[in-house]
N, C-alpha and C positions, 0 to 999 in steps of 0.2 A: 663242826657246828658253826653256822653263820648267824650272826645277830644283826638285825637292821634297826635303824632308829625307831621305827614304828613298833618294834617288839618291846620297847621300853614302856613301863607303866606311865600313865598320865602324870603322876606325881613327879617323875624324873623329867618328863617333857616340860612341865611347868618350871622346874629349876633351870632347865636350858633356856627357856623363854625369859625368865627373870635375869639370867646372866646376859642375855642378848640385850635386854632393856637397860642394863647397868652400864652399857657402853655410852659413847658420846650421844648427847641429846640431839645433835645435828642429824644423826642418821637413824635414830631409833624407830621412827615410823617406817622408813624404807626397809630397814632390816627386819622389822617385825612382819611387814607385809610380804617381803621376799621369802622369809622362812615359812610363813603360814600358807603361802600359795604353792608350795612344792607338791602338795597332794591334798586330796579331799579330807583325809583324816585330820591333818594339821589345820585345815581351814576352819575347823570348829573353834579354834582359839581366837580367831578374829572376832567372833561374836561374843566373846567373854569380856564384859565391860571392865573387869578388874585390871586388865593389861592396859587398856586405854586410860583408865584413871591414873595409873602409875605415870604414864607419859604426860598427862595433863599436869599433875602435881610437880613433875620435874620442870615443866615450863613456867608454872606460876603457882607456887604453894599457897598463895592467898585465896585460891579458888576451892580450897578443901571443903568449906561449908556449902559450896554450890554444886558439888559433884553429883548429887542425886538429881539435879535439875538440868545438868548439861548433857548434851550428846557428845560424849568424850571422844569418840572416834572422829566425828566431824571436826571437832575443835582441833584435834591433833593434826589432822590432815590439812586443815586450812592454815594452821599456824606453823607448819613445819619449816617454812622459809622465813619466819619471823624471828627476830632476836629473842633469846631466852632471857627471862628476868632473873 
């Protein structure tokens, strides 16, 4: 019996994504986009704002109160080359 990544339930895929985001902030956007671009099924996670919010808070925790007003994915992608606070 062969098991592939996509056979895993979404809950386990979310754990994998969380671990991916726990890595260095320098590469989190790139790693996240690389992982989610491997297939259409994983692409759905790109549109889940909670992952982008995690990356925003890692860059600047003072933005927590503004998360609902931010476009977190744009913020992360624009700030990926900026120093982390």
